[in-house]
N, C-alpha and C positions, 0 to 999 in steps of 0.2 A: 387710346392712352392720352390723358389730358394733363398738361403741365401748366394750366392757367393760374393755379393757386400755389405759389411756392412760399415756403416759410422763411421768415427772417431768422437770423442767428444772433444771439447776444451772449458774450462772456462778461460777467459782472464781478469784479473783484476776485478773480480766480487766482488761487495760490495752490501750487502743487509741490509737495515735498516728498522725497524718498529718504526716509530716515532724517539724518542731519542735513542732507543736501537739498537745497531749495532749487528746483528746476524752473519753476514759474513763480516769481515773487508777487506780482500783482498785475493781472491781465484784464484789461477792459477793451472790448472790441465788439463792434456790431457789423453785421453783414446783411445787406438789403436783399429782399426777395428778387430772384432772377439774376443775381450778381455772381460772377465768377471771381473769387478772391484767392490769390496765391499766397501761401505762407512760405517765405523764402529766407534762407539764412545758412550760415556755416553749420557743420556738424556740431551737435550739442547745444544749439541755440534754443531749443524748446518747441520747434515747429511740429515734429511728429508727436510729441507728448500732448500738444494742444489738439491735434487732430484726433488722437486716441481718446482724449477726454470728451470731445464732441461725439465720437462714435459710441461712447459708453464702455470702452475697453480699459479705461483708467478712470478712477474717481478723484475729483479735485479734493484737496485738503480743506480748502475754504472757498466760498463764493458760489455763484449761481450760473448755470448754463440754461438758456432758453432757446427753444426751437418753435417757430410759429407762435410765439407768445406764451408757450407752455413751459413751465419749469421742469426740466428733465434731469436735473442734477443727480438725483438718486434713482432714476429709472434704469433698468438693465438695458443692454444693447438692443435686444429684440423688441423693445417698446419705444425706441427713439424715433422711428419713422425716418431713418437715414439708411443709405446703402453705401457700401465701401468697395472701391476698386483697388485691389492690392498690387503691390509691386510685382509679385510672383504670379499674378493672374488667378492662381488657385483653382484651376479647372480640373474636373474629374477626368482622368485619362481614359477610363473605360466607358464613359458616357458620350453620346453624340453631342454635337453642338446644341441642338434643340433641347436635349435632355438637361444639359448644363444650364441653359438659360431658364428652363422651366423649374429647376430644382427648388429655388427659394419659394416660388409660388405654391408648389406642391407641399413643401415642408410647412408652409403656413396654412394648409388646409384646403387649398383649391383642388378641385377634381382634375384628373389627368387631362381630359380633352380640352377644357377651357384654358388650362395652364399651357398646353402645347400650342394652342392657337395664339395666346398672348406671347409665347416665346417666338413664334414665327413673325409676329408683328414687331417685336423688339429687334429681331435680326434684320427685318426690312429697314428699320430706322438707321441701323449702322451699316447698311449696304452689304449684308451677308445673306440675302434671302435664298440664294442657291446653294448654301452650304450647311443647311440644317442637319443633314444626315451624316455629315463627316465627323470623324474623331478629331479631337484637338491636335493630335500628332500629325494630321494631314494638312494643317493650316500653318501659314507663316506666323512669325512673331507678332506682326501688326494685326493680322486677322484674329489671333488669339486674344490680343488686347481688346479688340472690338467686341468679341464675345463676352469678355468680362464686363465691359461697359453695358452691353445689352442686358446681361443678367442682373445688373444693378438697376437699370432703368425700368425693367418690367415690374418691379416692385412699387413703382410710382412713389419714390420717397420725396419727402419735403426737401431734403438736401442730399446731394451726391458728393461723396468724399473720395478723393483720388490721392493715394499715397505713393509718390514717386512712380507714376504709372508708365513712364517711358524709359526707365533706367535700364531695362533689359534689351532695348532695341539699339541697332546701330544708328549712326548719326543721320544718315539719309532717311531711314524709316521713321526716326523720331520726328523729323520735320514734317513728314506727311501725316503721321498719326496725330500730332498735336494740332495740326490744322483741322483734321477731321473732328477731333473732340471739341474744338472751339466752335466750328460751324454747327455741330449738333447742339451744343449748349445754347447758342444764340437762336437757333431755329426753334427749339422746344421751350426755351426760357426757364429752365430749371436753375435753382441755386446750387452752386458748386464751391467746394473748398478744396484747393489743390495744393499739395505739398511737393516742393522740389528744392534741390540745391543748385539747379541750373539756371543762371541768370537769363540767358537767351530764351529759354523755354518760358520763364515767367513773363518776360516782356512780350512774348508772342501770344500768349493765351489769355492774359488777365484783363479784367475790368479795373481791378485794383490789386496792388501788391502790398503785402505787409511784410516788411523786413524785420526779422527778429534777431536779437543779440542778447545772450545771457538771460533768456526767458522773458524779455521785455520787447515792446514794439519800438524799434529804433526809428522807423519812419513808415508811414502808410500813405498811399496815394496812387493815382493812375500811373501807368508805366512811364509815360513821357515826363511827368513831373519828377519822378524819382531819378530819371536819367539826366534831365536837364537842370534840375534844381535840387541837388542832394543836400540833405540837412546836416551832414557831418562828413568828416574825412573817411570814416568807415563806409558810409553809404556810397560816396563817390568812388571808392576803390572797389567795393563789392559789386556795384551795378555798373558794369561796363569797363572795369579795369582802368581807372583814370590815373594820371600822374598828378600827385598833389604836391604843389610847390609853394614856397614863400613868395609873396608879392607885396607891393605897397599901393594902397588906394590913395591916389593923389587928388582926386576930385570926384564929387557926386553931384549930378544935376539931371533933373527930369527923368529919373528912373534909370539913368546910365552912370556907370562908374568908369573912370579912367584909372588903369592900374599900370604900374611899372614892374615889368618882369626883367630884372637886371636893367639893361639899357633899352629894352623894348617897351614901347607904350602901346597899350591895347585897351579898347573899350568893350565892356561887358555889361549885362544887366546888373543893376545895383543891388537888387533884392533889399536887404536891410543894412547894407554896408555903410560905414562911416570912414572918413579919411584916417589912414594909419596902416600899420602892418596887418596883413590878412593872409588867408590861404586860398589858393586858386586850384580848382580841379581842371586838368587839361586832358581831354580825351585823346586816345592814341591816334585817331584819325583826324584830329585837329592840328596836328603838327606837320609842317612842311619842311623838307630838307632839300637843300641845294648845294652843289659843290662850291668850294671856296670859303671865303670869310664873310662875316656879317656882324650885326649888332650883338648877336648871341652865338659865338663860335662854339663848335663842338667837334667831337671825333667819334667815328663809328666804331663801336666795340664789337658788335656782331651784326650779321645780316643773314636773314633766312628767306628763301624764295618759297612762296606758298601758292604758286600758280597765278591767281589773279591779283596778288598783292605781295609786297615785301614787308617783313617785320624787322625793325632795327632796335638795337640798344645803343643809345648815344650818351656819351659823357660830355657834360658842360660844366661851367663854373657854378651853375645852380643845382647841380646834381645830375643823376641819371634820368633819362627819358626813355620810355618805350613808345615807339612810333609805328603806325601802320600807314604805308604809302601805297596807293592804288597803282601807280605807274611802276611796273616791274620790268620794262623793256631795257632800261639802262641802270641797273643796280649800282649803288655806291659800295665799293669794297670795304672790307674790314680795315681799319686803320686810317681811312681817308679823312681829311679835314672837310667839315661841312658847316653851313650856316643854318641855324634853327629859326624857323619862323612859325607864326600861328595863324590859323584861319579864324574868322570872326565867330563862327559857330563851333560849339564844342568846348567852350570855356565857361566855367561857373564859379563864382565866388562862394565860398563855404561860410555860412553865417553862424 
């Protein structure tokens, strides 16, 4: 199975309307060969519609979709050279694992013996070589997901599409399977388009994240860029749950800005800031709390113990803050007076 030649994907001026409702007003997006791009956003943002148009399950109202340089806009799904891993896995319960993986090959005209050989090769790729003769009901959720991935990969598609592939798994299993999918994609080098609403999942698996809002690209870039340099208040809050507060940029010099957060002075990357009022995204783990009073006094509204950290809601003159504090040995009780301070990392001016 060779994945040395993967196709690029391009959406050019894509518009998708359902009657009077315009789900995608004007989408322009390119995906490089061998890249794993995640479409991320809240419910109704257009990410699943975009994936379905790429798969050929929905037709765009206007525009072009290209895969590997070929215009596939009007081609049916079975001529797109893509494979899709569904949220529900869609395994046939009466077929063995090997039969499930070989199904698409046999349906496409491959004889049974070479199809079964290819299926076993696909199961080897995903670490299920010893389970070819089992039924799906005899597998765990994570193993069933890997069968679905193997079934898609044996077709050797130009692009692998994954639609909320981990949503049916529990939190611990999600972490493990997302790591397996990422390692497999990097090892084989195939192009993948991954849809999820889970920000942590997107950060973990992606070469690039495309955050969508109301059918448009709100921001696209590597995970670190979106987390550390959000382009808007929406991105700052959606990627990593930031506190967005008012501040005053008092000075900009050599790529660094000095900002006043109430009486607190802090230096942050300037980005494109100019002196004057601004918005500052403050990550929950960039907030330090200590008992007593300080330049920015506050009061603990709620405190939750989560094992390796504490989560606090804090009221200040600048508004409410959500804070994550790693030290949970001496929690600060509800109603206690505290001083709010900021770490140097985890603050970003919103330009």
